Backbone and ligand atoms as CSV (ligand in chain L), in Angstrom:
chain,resi,resn,atom,element,x,y,z
A,1,MET,N,N,15.100,-13.587,13.962
A,1,MET,CA,C,14.740,-12.403,13.158
A,1,MET,C,C,13.280,-12.568,12.697
A,2,ALA,N,N,12.356,-11.808,13.283
A,2,ALA,CA,C,10.943,-11.915,12.922
A,2,ALA,C,C,10.653,-11.059,11.689
A,3,THR,N,N,10.232,-11.767,10.633
A,3,THR,CA,C,9.970,-11.069,9.380
A,3,THR,C,C,8.462,-11.124,9.038
A,4,ALA,N,N,7.926,-9.988,8.653
A,4,ALA,CA,C,6.531,-9.931,8.232
A,4,ALA,C,C,6.471,-9.448,6.788
A,5,ILE,N,N,5.443,-9.901,6.091
A,5,ILE,CA,C,5.277,-9.452,4.715
A,5,ILE,C,C,3.957,-8.697,4.639
A,6,TYR,N,N,4.000,-7.544,3.990
A,6,TYR,CA,C,2.804,-6.712,3.827
A,6,TYR,C,C,2.511,-6.651,2.318
A,7,PRO,N,N,1.616,-7.521,1.845
A,7,PRO,CA,C,1.371,-7.596,0.419
A,7,PRO,C,C,0.235,-6.662,-0.047
A,8,GLY,N,N,0.289,-6.296,-1.289
A,8,GLY,CA,C,-0.777,-5.451,-1.841
A,8,GLY,C,C,-0.476,-5.046,-3.263
A,9,SER,N,N,-1.400,-4.282,-3.827
A,9,SER,CA,C,-1.185,-3.756,-5.182
A,9,SER,C,C,-0.350,-2.489,-5.118
A,10,PHE,N,N,-0.548,-1.665,-4.095
A,10,PHE,CA,C,0.183,-0.421,-3.893
A,10,PHE,C,C,0.250,0.374,-5.195
A,11,ASP,N,N,-0.933,0.603,-5.775
A,11,ASP,CA,C,-1.015,1.311,-7.072
A,11,ASP,C,C,-1.737,2.644,-6.944
A,12,PRO,N,N,-1.141,3.659,-6.377
A,12,PRO,CA,C,0.181,3.697,-5.759
A,12,PRO,C,C,0.093,3.605,-4.240
A,13,ILE,N,N,1.278,3.585,-3.588
A,13,ILE,CA,C,1.289,3.569,-2.125
A,13,ILE,C,C,0.707,4.887,-1.586
A,14,THR,N,N,-0.053,4.792,-0.522
A,14,THR,CA,C,-0.660,5.974,0.112
A,14,THR,C,C,-0.145,6.144,1.545
A,15,ASN,N,N,-0.525,7.240,2.175
A,15,ASN,CA,C,-0.153,7.434,3.595
A,15,ASN,C,C,-0.786,6.405,4.491
A,16,GLY,N,N,-1.905,5.834,4.074
A,16,GLY,CA,C,-2.564,4.772,4.839
A,16,GLY,C,C,-1.694,3.540,4.860
A,17,HIS,N,N,-1.203,3.143,3.677
A,17,HIS,CA,C,-0.264,1.988,3.616
A,17,HIS,C,C,0.968,2.234,4.493
A,18,LEU,N,N,1.499,3.464,4.366
A,18,LEU,CA,C,2.706,3.790,5.114
A,18,LEU,C,C,2.493,3.737,6.617
A,19,ASP,N,N,1.322,4.173,7.053
A,19,ASP,CA,C,0.986,4.169,8.462
A,19,ASP,C,C,0.969,2.703,8.960
A,20,VAL,N,N,0.355,1.852,8.185
A,20,VAL,CA,C,0.331,0.416,8.546
A,20,VAL,C,C,1.762,-0.159,8.569
A,21,ALA,N,N,2.556,0.206,7.547
A,21,ALA,CA,C,3.937,-0.317,7.498
A,21,ALA,C,C,4.746,0.141,8.709
A,22,ALA,N,N,4.557,1.402,9.113
A,22,ALA,CA,C,5.294,1.928,10.300
A,22,ALA,C,C,4.882,1.213,11.553
A,23,ARG,N,N,3.570,0.938,11.679
A,23,ARG,CA,C,3.134,0.172,12.868
A,23,ARG,C,C,3.733,-1.230,12.885
A,24,ALA,N,N,3.736,-1.843,11.709
A,24,ALA,CA,C,4.296,-3.217,11.613
A,24,ALA,C,C,5.801,-3.199,11.960
A,25,ALA,N,N,6.454,-2.112,11.537
A,25,ALA,CA,C,7.904,-2.030,11.797
A,25,ALA,C,C,8.243,-1.959,13.264
A,26,ARG,N,N,7.270,-1.526,14.064
A,26,ARG,CA,C,7.503,-1.501,15.516
A,26,ARG,C,C,7.314,-2.864,16.160
A,27,LEU,N,N,6.705,-3.784,15.386
A,27,LEU,CA,C,6.427,-5.114,15.928
A,27,LEU,C,C,7.404,-6.183,15.404
A,28,PHE,N,N,7.996,-5.932,14.257
A,28,PHE,CA,C,8.853,-6.920,13.579
A,28,PHE,C,C,10.218,-6.365,13.284
A,29,ASP,N,N,11.219,-7.259,13.177
A,29,ASP,CA,C,12.551,-6.841,12.840
A,29,ASP,C,C,12.604,-6.360,11.401
A,30,ARG,N,N,11.904,-7.119,10.534
A,30,ARG,CA,C,11.891,-6.799,9.097
A,30,ARG,C,C,10.469,-6.804,8.599
A,31,VAL,N,N,10.104,-5.762,7.817
A,31,VAL,CA,C,8.775,-5.773,7.203
A,31,VAL,C,C,8.992,-5.583,5.685
A,32,ILE,N,N,8.469,-6.502,4.941
A,32,ILE,CA,C,8.688,-6.412,3.498
A,32,ILE,C,C,7.375,-6.084,2.788
A,33,LEU,N,N,7.341,-4.912,2.197
A,33,LEU,CA,C,6.175,-4.557,1.378
A,33,LEU,C,C,6.319,-5.301,0.047
A,34,ALA,N,N,5.383,-6.170,-0.236
A,34,ALA,CA,C,5.511,-7.005,-1.431
A,34,ALA,C,C,4.435,-6.638,-2.446
A,35,VAL,N,N,4.867,-6.114,-3.574
A,35,VAL,CA,C,3.935,-5.666,-4.597
A,35,VAL,C,C,3.555,-6.886,-5.440
A,36,ALA,N,N,2.285,-7.152,-5.495
A,36,ALA,CA,C,1.778,-8.331,-6.213
A,36,ALA,C,C,1.741,-8.083,-7.705
A,37,ARG,N,N,2.367,-8.976,-8.453
A,37,ARG,CA,C,2.316,-8.928,-9.932
A,37,ARG,C,C,1.065,-9.704,-10.348
A,38,ASN,N,N,0.089,-9.027,-10.883
A,38,ASN,CA,C,-1.154,-9.655,-11.249
A,38,ASN,C,C,-1.459,-9.397,-12.702
A,39,SER,N,N,-1.276,-10.461,-13.513
A,39,SER,CA,C,-1.358,-10.270,-14.973
A,39,SER,C,C,-2.771,-9.884,-15.435
A,40,SER,N,N,-3.799,-10.238,-14.613
A,40,SER,CA,C,-5.153,-9.927,-15.055
A,40,SER,C,C,-5.595,-8.536,-14.621
A,41,LYS,N,N,-4.792,-7.906,-13.748
A,41,LYS,CA,C,-5.170,-6.594,-13.221
A,41,LYS,C,C,-4.098,-5.581,-13.639
A,42,SER,N,N,-4.415,-4.742,-14.643
A,42,SER,CA,C,-3.390,-3.778,-15.004
A,42,SER,C,C,-3.644,-2.479,-14.204
A,43,GLY,N,N,-2.582,-1.978,-13.616
A,43,GLY,CA,C,-2.734,-0.796,-12.756
A,43,GLY,C,C,-2.434,0.477,-13.477
A,44,LEU,N,N,-2.510,1.604,-12.746
A,44,LEU,CA,C,-2.154,2.899,-13.320
A,44,LEU,C,C,-0.656,2.959,-13.504
A,45,PHE,N,N,0.104,2.483,-12.492
A,45,PHE,CA,C,1.557,2.517,-12.547
A,45,PHE,C,C,2.105,1.107,-12.814
A,46,GLU,N,N,3.159,1.089,-13.620
A,46,GLU,CA,C,3.879,-0.191,-13.859
A,46,GLU,C,C,4.443,-0.702,-12.541
A,47,LEU,N,N,4.630,-2.008,-12.484
A,47,LEU,CA,C,5.106,-2.621,-11.246
A,47,LEU,C,C,6.426,-2.001,-10.755
A,48,ASP,N,N,7.368,-1.818,-11.684
A,48,ASP,CA,C,8.664,-1.278,-11.304
A,48,ASP,C,C,8.541,0.145,-10.768
A,49,GLN,N,N,7.605,0.876,-11.329
A,49,GLN,CA,C,7.390,2.238,-10.864
A,49,GLN,C,C,6.787,2.252,-9.428
A,50,ARG,N,N,5.861,1.325,-9.196
A,50,ARG,CA,C,5.255,1.225,-7.873
A,50,ARG,C,C,6.366,0.883,-6.842
A,51,VAL,N,N,7.224,-0.020,-7.237
A,51,VAL,CA,C,8.334,-0.396,-6.330
A,51,VAL,C,C,9.251,0.812,-6.077
A,52,GLY,N,N,9.548,1.541,-7.131
A,52,GLY,CA,C,10.400,2.744,-6.978
A,52,GLY,C,C,9.761,3.769,-6.048
A,53,LEU,N,N,8.472,3.961,-6.208
A,53,LEU,CA,C,7.774,4.963,-5.359
A,53,LEU,C,C,7.764,4.503,-3.901
A,54,ILE,N,N,7.604,3.213,-3.682
A,54,ILE,CA,C,7.632,2.673,-2.327
A,54,ILE,C,C,9.011,2.869,-1.730
A,55,GLN,N,N,10.048,2.600,-2.554
A,55,GLN,CA,C,11.437,2.731,-2.073
A,55,GLN,C,C,11.673,4.140,-1.530
A,56,GLN,N,N,11.207,5.126,-2.271
A,56,GLN,CA,C,11.405,6.504,-1.846
A,56,GLN,C,C,10.610,6.791,-0.551
A,57,ALA,N,N,9.394,6.228,-0.494
A,57,ALA,CA,C,8.509,6.523,0.619
A,57,ALA,C,C,8.988,5.876,1.953
A,58,ILE,N,N,9.680,4.725,1.839
A,58,ILE,CA,C,10.083,4.022,3.076
A,58,ILE,C,C,11.541,4.313,3.458
A,59,ALA,N,N,12.160,5.260,2.746
A,59,ALA,CA,C,13.598,5.517,2.989
A,59,ALA,C,C,13.896,5.786,4.463
A,60,ASP,N,N,12.972,6.478,5.151
A,60,ASP,CA,C,13.262,6.806,6.551
A,60,ASP,C,C,12.528,5.871,7.534
A,61,LEU,N,N,12.122,4.709,7.045
A,61,LEU,CA,C,11.506,3.707,7.924
A,61,LEU,C,C,12.441,2.536,8.125
A,62,PRO,N,N,13.184,2.500,9.223
A,62,PRO,CA,C,14.164,1.411,9.399
A,62,PRO,C,C,13.488,0.048,9.487
A,63,GLY,N,N,14.107,-0.919,8.830
A,63,GLY,CA,C,13.594,-2.289,8.881
A,63,GLY,C,C,12.518,-2.578,7.837
A,64,VAL,N,N,12.158,-1.554,7.053
A,64,VAL,CA,C,11.105,-1.772,6.038
A,64,VAL,C,C,11.756,-1.840,4.660
A,65,GLU,N,N,11.394,-2.860,3.868
A,65,GLU,CA,C,11.946,-3.080,2.565
A,65,GLU,C,C,10.840,-3.275,1.564
A,66,VAL,N,N,11.198,-3.292,0.287
A,66,VAL,CA,C,10.173,-3.532,-0.734
A,66,VAL,C,C,10.617,-4.641,-1.666
A,67,SER,N,N,9.660,-5.445,-2.163
A,67,SER,CA,C,9.971,-6.441,-3.171
A,67,SER,C,C,8.733,-6.632,-4.038
A,68,GLN,N,N,8.843,-7.473,-5.001
A,68,GLN,CA,C,7.651,-7.840,-5.789
A,68,GLN,C,C,7.553,-9.343,-5.907
A,69,PHE,N,N,6.352,-9.837,-6.095
A,69,PHE,CA,C,6.201,-11.275,-6.192
A,69,PHE,C,C,5.052,-11.617,-7.141
A,70,GLU,N,N,5.087,-12.908,-7.521
A,70,GLU,CA,C,4.070,-13.438,-8.436
A,70,GLU,C,C,3.607,-14.758,-7.831
A,71,GLY,N,N,2.353,-15.091,-8.027
A,71,GLY,CA,C,1.854,-16.394,-7.555
A,71,GLY,C,C,1.329,-16.330,-6.155
A,72,LEU,N,N,1.250,-17.468,-5.529
A,72,LEU,CA,C,0.636,-17.577,-4.187
A,72,LEU,C,C,1.435,-16.808,-3.136
A,73,LEU,N,N,0.709,-15.973,-2.413
A,73,LEU,CA,C,1.336,-15.160,-1.366
A,73,LEU,C,C,2.046,-16.053,-0.339
A,74,VAL,N,N,1.370,-17.095,0.117
A,74,VAL,CA,C,1.968,-17.905,1.219
A,74,VAL,C,C,3.249,-18.582,0.741
A,75,ASN,N,N,3.315,-18.980,-0.521
A,75,ASN,CA,C,4.540,-19.583,-1.031
A,75,ASN,C,C,5.691,-18.562,-0.984
A,76,TYR,N,N,5.352,-17.337,-1.429
A,76,TYR,CA,C,6.371,-16.293,-1.402
A,76,TYR,C,C,6.802,-16.004,0.040
A,77,ALA,N,N,5.801,-15.909,0.930
A,77,ALA,CA,C,6.106,-15.638,2.339
A,77,ALA,C,C,7.073,-16.683,2.875
A,78,ARG,N,N,6.767,-17.947,2.627
A,78,ARG,CA,C,7.636,-19.003,3.123
A,78,ARG,C,C,9.051,-18.944,2.510
A,79,SER,N,N,9.086,-18.587,1.195
A,79,SER,CA,C,10.386,-18.555,0.526
A,79,SER,C,C,11.318,-17.473,1.081
A,80,ILE,N,N,10.740,-16.453,1.668
A,80,ILE,CA,C,11.610,-15.382,2.251
A,80,ILE,C,C,11.674,-15.463,3.747
A,81,GLY,N,N,11.090,-16.519,4.320
A,81,GLY,CA,C,11.169,-16.732,5.768
A,81,GLY,C,C,10.256,-15.799,6.582
A,82,ALA,N,N,9.149,-15.361,5.949
A,82,ALA,CA,C,8.193,-14.499,6.672
A,82,ALA,C,C,7.116,-15.356,7.286
A,83,GLY,N,N,6.976,-15.278,8.587
A,83,GLY,CA,C,5.961,-16.060,9.287
A,83,GLY,C,C,4.651,-15.333,9.474
A,84,THR,N,N,4.619,-14.078,9.092
A,84,THR,CA,C,3.416,-13.254,9.337
A,84,THR,C,C,3.062,-12.446,8.105
A,85,VAL,N,N,1.752,-12.405,7.836
A,85,VAL,CA,C,1.244,-11.537,6.770
A,85,VAL,C,C,0.552,-10.360,7.448
A,86,ILE,N,N,0.891,-9.151,7.038
A,86,ILE,CA,C,0.246,-7.934,7.551
A,86,ILE,C,C,-0.818,-7.481,6.549
A,87,ARG,N,N,-2.004,-7.143,7.065
A,87,ARG,CA,C,-2.982,-6.497,6.215
A,87,ARG,C,C,-3.582,-5.337,6.981
A,88,GLY,N,N,-4.052,-4.339,6.232
A,88,GLY,CA,C,-4.658,-3.193,6.898
A,88,GLY,C,C,-6.159,-3.316,6.895
A,89,LEU,N,N,-6.792,-2.897,7.985
A,89,LEU,CA,C,-8.255,-2.860,8.065
A,89,LEU,C,C,-8.726,-1.440,8.244
A,90,ARG,N,N,-9.482,-0.946,7.300
A,90,ARG,CA,C,-9.981,0.409,7.404
A,90,ARG,C,C,-11.376,0.479,8.009
A,91,ALA,N,N,-12.244,-0.296,7.474
A,91,ALA,CA,C,-13.640,-0.231,7.919
A,91,ALA,C,C,-14.234,-1.648,7.858
A,92,VAL,N,N,-15.431,-1.752,8.314
A,92,VAL,CA,C,-16.117,-3.074,8.293
A,92,VAL,C,C,-16.138,-3.616,6.857
A,93,SER,N,N,-16.187,-2.708,5.903
A,93,SER,CA,C,-16.286,-3.172,4.496
A,93,SER,C,C,-15.046,-3.941,4.092
A,94,ASP,N,N,-13.893,-3.697,4.678
A,94,ASP,CA,C,-12.705,-4.477,4.356
A,94,ASP,C,C,-12.784,-5.900,4.957
A,95,PHE,N,N,-13.574,-6.019,6.003
A,95,PHE,CA,C,-13.433,-7.205,6.851
A,95,PHE,C,C,-13.749,-8.524,6.155
A,96,GLU,N,N,-14.851,-8.568,5.434
A,96,GLU,CA,C,-15.266,-9.868,4.906
A,96,GLU,C,C,-14.244,-10.478,3.964
A,97,TYR,N,N,-13.780,-9.657,3.029
A,97,TYR,CA,C,-12.780,-10.153,2.086
A,97,TYR,C,C,-11.485,-10.523,2.790
A,98,GLU,N,N,-11.049,-9.662,3.690
A,98,GLU,CA,C,-9.786,-9.923,4.397
A,98,GLU,C,C,-9.895,-11.195,5.251
A,99,PHE,N,N,-11.039,-11.389,5.890
A,99,PHE,CA,C,-11.282,-12.556,6.724
A,99,PHE,C,C,-11.178,-13.833,5.893
A,100,GLN,N,N,-11.856,-13.800,4.715
A,100,GLN,CA,C,-11.783,-14.977,3.807
A,100,GLN,C,C,-10.378,-15.268,3.375
A,101,MET,N,N,-9.680,-14.246,3.012
A,101,MET,CA,C,-8.301,-14.395,2.521
A,101,MET,C,C,-7.398,-14.993,3.608
A,102,ALA,N,N,-7.584,-14.455,4.839
A,102,ALA,CA,C,-6.717,-14.898,5.931
A,102,ALA,C,C,-6.973,-16.372,6.244
A,103,LEU,N,N,-8.260,-16.776,6.207
A,103,LEU,CA,C,-8.560,-18.192,6.498
A,103,LEU,C,C,-8.097,-19.090,5.362
A,104,MET,N,N,-8.232,-18.625,4.145
A,104,MET,CA,C,-7.727,-19.404,3.022
A,104,MET,C,C,-6.208,-19.569,3.132
A,105,ASN,N,N,-5.533,-18.493,3.432
A,105,ASN,CA,C,-4.069,-18.566,3.566
A,105,ASN,C,C,-3.679,-19.479,4.720
A,106,ARG,N,N,-4.449,-19.478,5.774
A,106,ARG,CA,C,-4.166,-20.365,6.904
A,106,ARG,C,C,-4.337,-21.828,6.496
A,107,GLN,N,N,-5.360,-22.062,5.657
A,107,GLN,CA,C,-5.597,-23.424,5.175
A,107,GLN,C,C,-4.407,-23.885,4.314
A,108,LEU,N,N,-3.930,-22.944,3.473
A,108,LEU,CA,C,-2.845,-23.278,2.532
A,108,LEU,C,C,-1.500,-23.426,3.285
A,109,ALA,N,N,-1.332,-22.596,4.318
A,109,ALA,CA,C,-0.051,-22.559,5.015
A,109,ALA,C,C,-0.300,-22.315,6.503
A,110,PRO,N,N,-0.574,-23.372,7.280
A,110,PRO,CA,C,-0.946,-23.205,8.692
A,110,PRO,C,C,0.135,-22.472,9.512
A,111,GLY,N,N,1.370,-22.487,9.068
A,111,GLY,CA,C,2.392,-21.823,9.845
A,111,GLY,C,C,2.492,-20.296,9.621
A,112,VAL,N,N,1.743,-19.822,8.671
A,112,VAL,CA,C,1.797,-18.388,8.377
A,112,VAL,C,C,0.588,-17.711,8.994
A,113,GLU,N,N,0.840,-16.760,9.880
A,113,GLU,CA,C,-0.246,-16.083,10.616
A,113,GLU,C,C,-0.534,-14.726,9.950
A,114,THR,N,N,-1.837,-14.332,9.936
A,114,THR,CA,C,-2.175,-12.996,9.424
A,114,THR,C,C,-2.473,-12.088,10.585
A,115,ILE,N,N,-1.953,-10.902,10.523
A,115,ILE,CA,C,-2.213,-9.869,11.568
A,115,ILE,C,C,-2.798,-8.649,10.869
A,116,PHE,N,N,-3.887,-8.104,11.478
A,116,PHE,CA,C,-4.541,-6.919,10.927
A,116,PHE,C,C,-4.150,-5.710,11.774
A,117,LEU,N,N,-3.830,-4.629,11.086
A,117,LEU,CA,C,-3.483,-3.389,11.772
A,117,LEU,C,C,-4.406,-2.272,11.277
A,118,MET,N,N,-4.824,-1.422,12.186
A,118,MET,CA,C,-5.686,-0.286,11.800
A,118,MET,C,C,-4.832,0.957,11.658
A,119,PRO,N,N,-5.083,1.751,10.632
A,119,PRO,CA,C,-4.321,2.986,10.441
A,119,PRO,C,C,-4.878,4.091,11.351
A,120,ARG,N,N,-4.161,5.211,11.381
A,120,ARG,CA,C,-4.707,6.395,12.029
A,120,ARG,C,C,-6.064,6.711,11.460
A,121,GLN,N,N,-6.931,7.227,12.326
A,121,GLN,CA,C,-8.315,7.413,11.921
A,121,GLN,C,C,-8.473,8.230,10.626
A,122,GLU,N,N,-7.605,9.243,10.447
A,122,GLU,CA,C,-7.808,10.098,9.281
A,122,GLU,C,C,-7.443,9.381,7.962
A,123,TYR,N,N,-6.826,8.197,8.061
A,123,TYR,CA,C,-6.487,7.461,6.859
A,123,TYR,C,C,-7.506,6.353,6.575
A,124,THR,N,N,-8.531,6.260,7.397
A,124,THR,CA,C,-9.450,5.122,7.216
A,124,THR,C,C,-10.315,5.251,5.964
A,125,TYR,N,N,-10.413,6.441,5.415
A,125,TYR,CA,C,-11.216,6.628,4.200
A,125,TYR,C,C,-10.313,6.621,2.938
A,126,LEU,N,N,-9.053,6.388,3.131
A,126,LEU,CA,C,-8.081,6.530,2.037
A,126,LEU,C,C,-7.897,5.209,1.287
A,127,SER,N,N,-7.937,5.291,-0.035
A,127,SER,CA,C,-7.612,4.110,-0.831
A,127,SER,C,C,-6.883,4.574,-2.077
A,128,SER,N,N,-6.073,3.668,-2.652
A,128,SER,CA,C,-5.352,4.021,-3.880
A,128,SER,C,C,-6.366,4.393,-4.976
A,129,ARG,N,N,-7.458,3.669,-5.030
A,129,ARG,CA,C,-8.440,3.896,-6.062
A,129,ARG,C,C,-8.999,5.339,-5.988
A,130,LEU,N,N,-9.324,5.764,-4.781
A,130,LEU,CA,C,-9.902,7.109,-4.582
A,130,LEU,C,C,-8.875,8.165,-4.898
A,131,VAL,N,N,-7.633,7.935,-4.465
A,131,VAL,CA,C,-6.556,8.936,-4.739
A,131,VAL,C,C,-6.385,9.131,-6.252
A,132,LYS,N,N,-6.416,8.006,-6.981
A,132,LYS,CA,C,-6.264,8.096,-8.464
A,132,LYS,C,C,-7.423,8.841,-9.073
A,133,GLU,N,N,-8.613,8.576,-8.538
A,133,GLU,CA,C,-9.775,9.219,-9.082
A,133,GLU,C,C,-9.747,10.751,-8.834
A,134,VAL,N,N,-9.359,11.134,-7.624
A,134,VAL,CA,C,-9.273,12.539,-7.293
A,134,VAL,C,C,-8.181,13.215,-8.119
A,135,ALA,N,N,-7.034,12.544,-8.265
A,135,ALA,CA,C,-5.926,13.130,-9.053
A,135,ALA,C,C,-6.363,13.303,-10.514
A,136,GLY,N,N,-7.042,12.302,-11.035
A,136,GLY,CA,C,-7.496,12.358,-12.419
A,136,GLY,C,C,-8.475,13.485,-12.657
A,137,LEU,N,N,-9.178,13.890,-11.639
A,137,LEU,CA,C,-10.161,14.953,-11.774
A,137,LEU,C,C,-9.598,16.310,-11.346
A,138,GLY,N,N,-8.289,16.331,-11.059
A,138,GLY,CA,C,-7.637,17.604,-10.761
A,138,GLY,C,C,-7.705,18.037,-9.321
A,139,GLY,N,N,-8.060,17.124,-8.434
A,139,GLY,CA,C,-8.118,17.481,-6.992
A,139,GLY,C,C,-6.761,17.412,-6.360
A,140,ALA,N,N,-6.605,18.049,-5.211
A,140,ALA,CA,C,-5.333,18.039,-4.469
A,140,ALA,C,C,-5.179,16.755,-3.699
A,141,ILE,N,N,-4.037,16.062,-3.901
A,141,ILE,CA,C,-3.858,14.759,-3.250
A,141,ILE,C,C,-2.640,14.759,-2.301
A,142,GLU,N,N,-2.039,15.926,-2.122
A,142,GLU,CA,C,-0.817,16.004,-1.324
A,142,GLU,C,C,-0.932,15.461,0.095
A,143,ASP,N,N,-2.128,15.624,0.677
A,143,ASP,CA,C,-2.322,15.170,2.067
A,143,ASP,C,C,-2.416,13.634,2.149
A,144,PHE,N,N,-2.630,13.017,1.041
A,144,PHE,CA,C,-2.973,11.562,1.079
A,144,PHE,C,C,-1.816,10.642,0.697
A,145,VAL,N,N,-0.800,11.189,0.020
A,145,VAL,CA,C,0.258,10.342,-0.493
A,145,VAL,C,C,1.629,10.955,-0.248
A,146,PRO,N,N,2.698,10.154,-0.256
A,146,PRO,CA,C,4.049,10.718,-0.117
A,146,PRO,C,C,4.353,11.643,-1.283
A,147,VAL,N,N,5.337,12.539,-1.074
A,147,VAL,CA,C,5.675,13.545,-2.096
A,147,VAL,C,C,5.969,12.940,-3.470
A,148,ALA,N,N,6.740,11.860,-3.480
A,148,ALA,CA,C,7.127,11.258,-4.762
A,148,ALA,C,C,5.889,10.752,-5.512
A,149,VAL,N,N,4.917,10.254,-4.779
A,149,VAL,CA,C,3.699,9.755,-5.400
A,149,VAL,C,C,2.852,10.909,-5.937
A,150,ALA,N,N,2.801,12.005,-5.184
A,150,ALA,CA,C,2.050,13.171,-5.655
A,150,ALA,C,C,2.681,13.682,-6.950
A,151,ASP,N,N,4.010,13.717,-7.021
A,151,ASP,CA,C,4.697,14.141,-8.236
A,151,ASP,C,C,4.367,13.215,-9.390
A,152,ALA,N,N,4.403,11.904,-9.128
A,152,ALA,CA,C,4.150,10.922,-10.192
A,152,ALA,C,C,2.701,11.055,-10.691
A,153,LEU,N,N,1.772,11.307,-9.770
A,153,LEU,CA,C,0.359,11.440,-10.173
A,153,LEU,C,C,0.192,12.701,-11.018
A,154,ARG,N,N,0.912,13.768,-10.649
A,154,ARG,CA,C,0.831,15.012,-11.428
A,154,ARG,C,C,1.355,14.808,-12.847
A,155,ARG,N,N,2.461,14.032,-12.919
A,155,ARG,CA,C,3.002,13.754,-14.285
A,155,ARG,C,C,2.057,12.882,-15.073
A,156,ARG,N,N,1.350,12.016,-14.362
A,156,ARG,CA,C,0.425,11.093,-15.003
A,156,ARG,C,C,-0.824,11.788,-15.515
A,157,PHE,N,N,-1.237,12.838,-14.797
A,157,PHE,CA,C,-2.452,13.581,-15.168
A,157,PHE,C,C,-2.087,15.014,-15.400
A,158,PRO,N,N,-1.279,15.296,-16.448
A,158,PRO,CA,C,-0.746,16.662,-16.623
A,158,PRO,C,C,-1.867,17.694,-16.921
A,159,GLN,N,N,-2.988,17.228,-17.477
A,159,GLN,CA,C,-4.053,18.190,-17.818
A,159,GLN,C,C,-4.698,18.776,-16.593
A,160,SER,N,N,-4.555,18.032,-15.440
A,160,SER,CA,C,-5.191,18.543,-14.239
A,160,SER,C,C,-4.141,19.199,-13.355
A,161,ASP,N,N,-4.145,20.515,-13.311
A,161,ASP,CA,C,-3.205,21.265,-12.508
A,161,ASP,C,C,-3.623,21.163,-11.042
A,162,VAL,N,N,-3.092,20.162,-10.352
A,162,VAL,CA,C,-3.537,19.863,-8.999
A,162,VAL,C,C,-3.375,21.056,-8.067
A,163,ALA,N,N,-2.142,21.672,-8.091
A,163,ALA,CA,C,-1.864,22.808,-7.225
A,163,ALA,C,C,-2.787,23.964,-7.546
A,164,GLY,N,N,-2.984,24.172,-8.854
A,164,GLY,CA,C,-3.821,25.288,-9.308
A,164,GLY,C,C,-5.252,25.156,-8.792
A,165,VAL,N,N,-5.783,23.980,-8.850
A,165,VAL,CA,C,-7.151,23.773,-8.417
A,165,VAL,C,C,-7.250,24.040,-6.918
A,166,SER,N,N,-6.244,23.564,-6.173
A,166,SER,CA,C,-6.315,23.745,-4.703
A,166,SER,C,C,-6.203,25.213,-4.341
A,167,SER,N,N,-5.309,25.988,-5.026
A,167,SER,CA,C,-5.173,27.387,-4.634
A,167,SER,C,C,-6.389,28.168,-5.091
A,168,ALA,N,N,-6.976,27.767,-6.220
A,168,ALA,CA,C,-8.199,28.449,-6.663
A,168,ALA,C,C,-9.276,28.260,-5.582
A,169,GLY,N,N,-9.308,27.056,-5.005
A,169,GLY,CA,C,-10.250,26.753,-3.959
A,169,GLY,C,C,-10.001,27.616,-2.731
A,170,ASP,N,N,-8.730,27.795,-2.386
A,170,ASP,CA,C,-8.371,28.585,-1.235
A,170,ASP,C,C,-8.819,30.033,-1.415
A,171,ALA,N,N,-8.620,30.542,-2.642
A,171,ALA,CA,C,-8.954,31.918,-2.915
A,171,ALA,C,C,-10.435,32.142,-2.852
A,172,GLY,N,N,-11.197,31.112,-3.259
A,172,GLY,CA,C,-12.635,31.332,-3.347
A,172,GLY,C,C,-13.330,30.886,-2.100
L,1,ADP,P1,P,-5.025,-5.124,-2.484
L,1,ADP,O1,O,-5.212,-4.940,-3.946
L,1,ADP,O2,O,-4.320,-6.382,-2.109
L,1,ADP,O3,O,-6.215,-4.820,-1.608
L,1,ADP,P2,P,-3.974,-2.565,-1.694
L,1,ADP,O4,O,-2.674,-2.006,-2.122
L,1,ADP,O5,O,-5.215,-1.878,-2.067
L,1,ADP,O6,O,-3.891,-4.066,-2.129
L,1,ADP,O7,O,-3.967,-2.727,-0.087
L,1,ADP,C1,C,-3.063,-3.537,0.546
L,1,ADP,C2,C,-3.439,-3.674,2.006
L,1,ADP,O8,O,-3.415,-2.372,2.608
L,1,ADP,C3,C,-4.867,-4.175,2.237
L,1,ADP,O9,O,-4.872,-4.958,3.398
L,1,ADP,C4,C,-5.655,-2.937,2.423
L,1,ADP,O10,O,-6.801,-3.174,3.230
L,1,ADP,C5,C,-4.670,-2.073,3.171
L,1,ADP,N1,N,-4.921,-0.661,3.016
L,1,ADP,C6,C,-5.126,0.038,1.882
L,1,ADP,N2,N,-5.363,1.359,2.140
L,1,ADP,C7,C,-5.255,1.459,3.491
L,1,ADP,C8,C,-5.446,2.562,4.401
L,1,ADP,N3,N,-5.764,3.789,3.991
L,1,ADP,N4,N,-5.288,2.296,5.697
L,1,ADP,C9,C,-5.008,1.082,6.144
L,1,ADP,N5,N,-4.868,0.006,5.364
L,1,ADP,C10,C,-4.972,0.197,4.040
């Protein structure tokens, strides 16, 4: 049973993350999206909420599961029997940090391999940070995130009527 772990903050999960998860699911029997608990980095959504949103988003992706972890990624990967770490590469700007991380993880755990997957081209500009920024400013984010995440963002930023802004744009 080949298991891969796809770690990240997923604050919140976007269609780019989902695209990478779906690609990984075609390569592995099990793909576990692992939400990193990072005490020094507080996100927009609580950890449990991020996990819940992922659960809804992956419901129709067979073989994909969600979990959360704390501490060293490679230790967690080994503890669940995952021999592969999946990371997404959007642009050259992702490369340097991802490359360093992959080599550090290899040093820490030579048996754990990192694989990079590229999303569909239209998701290469997508990041959780940008989606939050757009949502906070009242922009339409429906094309970028799963339905449950769009709903959660709307509840989070009630002052910005996301649908209203988009239809006003259509009218004008
Ligand atoms: P982290 O805080 O660990 O970077 P993220 O949740 O931002 O966590 O991202 C997790 C992984 O998913 C990273 O490898 C990141 O490069 C990748 N990723 C994020 N957004 C996209 C996207 N739109 N397309 C492809 N990969 C993505």
